[in-house]
C-alpha positions as CSV (number, residue, x, y, z in Angstrom):
1,M,-16.0,7.1,8.8
2,S,-13.2,4.9,10.1
3,F,-10.5,3.3,7.9
4,L,-12.1,-0.1,8.6
5,D,-15.5,1.2,7.6
6,L,-14.1,2.4,4.3
7,H,-13.5,-1.2,3.3
8,H,-17.2,-2.1,3.8
9,R,-19.0,0.4,1.6
10,D,-20.9,-0.5,-1.6
11,A,-17.9,0.3,-3.8
12,P,-14.3,-0.7,-3.2
13,L,-12.0,1.8,-1.4
14,V,-9.7,3.2,-4.1
15,L,-6.5,3.9,-2.1
16,P,-3.9,6.1,-3.9
17,N,-0.3,5.7,-2.7
18,A,1.8,8.8,-2.0
19,W,5.6,9.1,-1.6
20,D,5.9,12.4,0.2
21,H,3.7,15.0,1.9
22,A,2.9,17.0,-1.2
23,S,1.7,14.0,-3.2
24,A,-0.5,12.9,-0.2
25,A,-1.9,16.4,0.3
26,I,-2.9,16.9,-3.3
27,L,-4.6,13.5,-3.4
28,L,-6.6,14.4,-0.3
29,R,-7.6,17.7,-1.9
30,A,-8.9,15.7,-4.8
31,G,-11.4,14.0,-2.5
32,F,-9.8,10.6,-1.8
33,P,-11.0,9.6,1.7
34,A,-7.8,7.8,2.7
35,I,-4.2,7.8,1.6
36,G,-1.6,5.1,1.5
37,T,2.1,5.2,0.9
38,T,4.3,3.4,-1.6
39,S,7.5,1.8,-0.4
40,L,9.0,1.9,-3.9
41,G,8.4,5.7,-4.1
42,V,9.7,6.4,-0.7
43,A,12.8,4.3,-1.3
44,A,13.6,5.4,-4.8
45,A,13.1,9.1,-4.0
46,R,16.0,8.7,-1.5
47,G,18.2,6.6,-3.7
48,V,17.8,3.3,-2.0
49,R,16.3,-0.1,-3.1
50,D,12.8,-1.1,-2.3
51,A,12.2,-4.1,0.0
52,S,15.8,-3.7,1.2
53,G,15.0,-2.3,4.7
54,A,16.9,0.9,3.8
55,G,13.7,2.9,3.7
56,R,12.9,2.4,7.4
57,E,13.8,5.9,8.6
58,A,12.2,7.6,5.6
59,T,9.0,5.6,6.1
60,Q,8.9,6.7,9.8
61,S,9.6,10.3,8.9
62,L,6.9,10.3,6.2
63,A,4.3,8.8,8.6
64,A,5.1,11.6,11.1
65,S,4.4,14.2,8.4
66,L,1.3,12.6,7.1
67,R,-0.3,12.2,10.5
68,R,-1.4,15.8,10.4
69,L,-3.6,15.3,7.4
70,P,-7.3,15.0,8.2
71,C,-7.8,11.5,6.8
72,P,-6.8,7.9,7.6
73,I,-3.2,7.1,6.5
74,S,-2.0,3.6,5.7
75,V,1.8,3.0,5.6
76,D,3.6,0.4,3.6
77,V,6.2,-1.0,6.0
78,E,7.6,-3.7,3.7
79,D,8.3,-6.7,6.0
80,G,8.3,-4.6,9.1
81,Y,12.1,-4.1,8.9
82,S,12.8,-6.9,11.2
83,E,12.5,-10.7,11.6
84,Q,11.5,-10.1,15.3
85,P,7.7,-9.8,15.8
86,D,8.2,-7.5,18.9
87,A,10.4,-5.2,16.9
88,V,7.9,-5.0,14.1
89,A,5.1,-4.3,16.6
90,G,7.2,-1.5,18.2
91,F,7.8,0.1,14.8
92,A,4.1,-0.1,13.9
93,A,3.1,1.5,17.2
94,E,5.5,4.4,16.7
95,L,3.9,5.3,13.3
96,G,0.6,6.6,14.8
97,V,-1.4,5.9,11.6
98,A,-4.6,4.1,10.8
99,G,-3.2,1.1,8.9
100,I,-0.1,-0.7,7.6
101,N,0.7,-3.1,4.8
102,L,2.9,-5.9,6.1
103,E,4.3,-8.3,3.4
104,D,5.1,-12.0,3.9
105,S,8.4,-11.8,1.9
106,S,11.9,-10.6,2.7
107,G,14.9,-10.2,0.4
108,G,12.8,-11.3,-2.6
109,A,11.6,-14.6,-1.1
110,L,8.5,-15.7,0.7
111,V,8.9,-16.3,4.4
112,E,7.3,-19.1,6.4
113,P,3.6,-18.3,7.0
114,A,4.1,-18.9,10.8
115,L,6.7,-16.2,11.0
116,H,4.5,-13.6,9.2
117,A,1.6,-14.6,11.4
118,A,3.7,-14.0,14.5
119,K,4.4,-10.5,13.2
120,V,0.7,-9.9,12.6
121,A,-0.2,-11.1,16.0
122,A,2.4,-9.0,17.8
123,V,1.3,-5.9,15.9
124,K,-2.4,-6.5,16.8
125,E,-1.6,-7.2,20.4
126,R,0.3,-3.9,20.6
127,C,-2.0,-1.9,18.4
128,P,-5.5,-3.5,18.4
129,D,-7.1,-0.6,16.5
130,L,-4.5,-0.6,13.7
131,F,-5.8,-2.0,10.4
132,V,-3.2,-4.6,9.5
133,N,-3.3,-5.5,5.8
134,A,-1.4,-8.7,5.5
135,R,0.2,-8.9,2.1
136,V,0.5,-12.3,0.4
137,D,3.4,-12.1,-2.1
138,T,2.8,-15.5,-3.9
139,Y,1.8,-13.9,-7.2
140,W,3.9,-10.8,-6.8
141,L,7.1,-12.9,-6.6
142,G,5.9,-15.8,-8.7
143,Q,6.6,-18.2,-5.9
144,H,4.0,-20.8,-5.0
145,A,1.6,-18.7,-7.1
146,T,-1.5,-20.7,-6.8
147,V,-4.9,-19.8,-5.4
148,R,-4.7,-22.6,-2.8
149,E,-1.4,-21.4,-1.4
150,T,-2.5,-17.8,-1.4
151,V,-5.8,-18.6,0.4
152,T,-3.9,-20.8,2.9
153,R,-1.5,-18.0,3.8
154,A,-4.3,-15.5,3.9
155,L,-6.4,-17.5,6.4
156,T,-3.3,-18.1,8.5
157,Y,-2.8,-14.3,8.8
158,L,-6.5,-13.7,9.5
159,D,-6.3,-16.2,12.3
160,A,-3.4,-14.2,13.7
161,G,-5.5,-11.0,13.7
162,A,-5.1,-9.4,10.3
163,D,-7.9,-7.1,9.2
164,G,-7.5,-7.5,5.5
165,V,-5.4,-9.3,2.9
166,F,-3.5,-7.8,0.0
167,V,-2.7,-10.0,-3.0
168,P,-0.6,-8.0,-5.4
169,G,0.4,-9.3,-8.8
170,D,-1.0,-10.1,-12.2
171,L,-4.0,-12.3,-11.3
172,E,-6.8,-13.5,-13.5
173,L,-10.2,-12.2,-12.4
174,A,-11.4,-15.8,-11.8
175,D,-8.6,-16.4,-9.4
176,L,-9.3,-13.2,-7.6
177,A,-13.0,-14.2,-7.4
178,T,-12.0,-17.5,-5.7
179,I,-9.7,-15.8,-3.3
180,C,-12.4,-13.2,-2.4
181,A,-15.0,-15.9,-1.9
182,E,-12.7,-18.0,0.4
183,V,-11.1,-15.2,2.4
184,P,-13.6,-13.8,5.0
185,A,-12.1,-10.3,5.1
186,P,-11.5,-7.4,2.7
187,V,-9.3,-8.4,-0.2
188,N,-7.0,-5.7,-1.6
189,A,-5.8,-5.8,-5.3
190,L,-3.6,-3.6,-7.3
191,A,-4.9,-1.2,-10.0
192,S,-3.8,-2.5,-13.4
193,V,-4.2,-2.0,-17.1
194,R,-6.0,-5.4,-17.2
195,H,-8.7,-5.0,-14.6
196,P,-10.4,-1.6,-14.0
197,V,-12.0,-1.0,-10.6
198,P,-15.6,-2.0,-11.7
199,A,-14.3,-5.4,-12.8
200,L,-12.4,-5.9,-9.6
201,A,-15.5,-4.9,-7.6
202,E,-17.6,-7.5,-9.5
203,V,-15.4,-10.4,-8.2
204,G,-15.4,-9.1,-4.6
205,V,-12.3,-7.0,-4.2
206,R,-12.9,-4.4,-1.4
207,R,-9.8,-2.2,-1.8
208,V,-7.9,-1.2,-4.9
209,S,-4.4,0.3,-4.3
210,T,-2.4,2.2,-6.9
211,G,0.9,0.9,-5.4
212,S,3.9,2.5,-7.1
213,L,1.8,3.4,-10.1
214,L,1.5,7.1,-9.3
215,Y,5.1,7.5,-8.5
216,R,6.2,5.8,-11.7
217,A,3.6,7.9,-13.7
218,A,5.1,11.1,-12.1
219,L,8.6,10.1,-13.1
220,Q,7.4,9.4,-16.7
221,Q,5.7,12.7,-16.9
222,C,8.8,14.4,-15.5
223,L,10.9,12.9,-18.2
224,Q,8.5,13.7,-21.0
225,T,8.2,17.3,-19.9
226,A,11.9,17.8,-19.6
227,I,12.5,16.3,-23.1
228,A,9.7,18.4,-24.6
229,V,11.3,21.6,-23.2
230,R,14.7,20.6,-24.3
231,D,13.4,19.9,-27.8
232,G,11.8,23.3,-28.2
233,E,8.2,22.4,-27.4
234,R,5.9,24.5,-25.1
235,A,5.9,23.5,-21.5
236,P,2.6,21.9,-20.5
237,A,0.1,23.5,-18.2
238,V,0.5,22.0,-14.7
239,V,-0.5,22.6,-11.1
240,S,0.7,26.1,-10.1
241,Y,3.7,27.0,-7.9
242,A,1.4,28.6,-5.3
243,E,-0.8,25.5,-5.0
244,V,2.1,23.2,-4.5
245,D,3.8,25.5,-2.0
246,G,0.5,25.7,-0.1
247,L,0.4,21.9,0.3
248,A,3.0,22.3,3.0
249,T,0.3,23.8,5.3
250,D,-2.1,20.9,4.8
């Protein structure tokens, strides 16, 4: 089944987001049909800030590693690491993956929709089979965070060739329902404590990403385990050394 087809099944595609080869491989072993990446995880693991452009080389390196996994891979490329549509298209083409997330903000601020649309169009012209998930950051940044502005931006990106639309942020289900109804393409939402997957599915969401959740959960578990050992508690049972070492061959 193609990556595009995974967005048109009865249930939404639950896309877990990895930050290195091992995290992607173990998620694939758990049965997830496709794997995404998290720009926060990739950046933070290398000591740089997310959405700063500093994760470009790490993102490219990770994509090269994940390409050998037998499943579709979608890569978070922030804003494409350039204001120039041709440069963004060139970077996307070099990744050799099934999909990308491309966000319409840069430096913590929304960009003009026409600029983002130009990036989308350039990528689709260069890579017509690449699933371009156009991210609308209105609610994520709290800038022009209305349903109308979000839908307007989404439709602009679809007209430019985007295959799907990602609306991260803390949205009400009613707002997501309106967006899904007015956007004629798969809508992607973030997993959250407020809205489980069945609730998102009911309002029309076709893809649910974990975003940076898994990376943050791993850091939290890391901290809790270290503190427990330091404080004299027993170490928890975890995945074995041999299994983790074997992920390198996946």
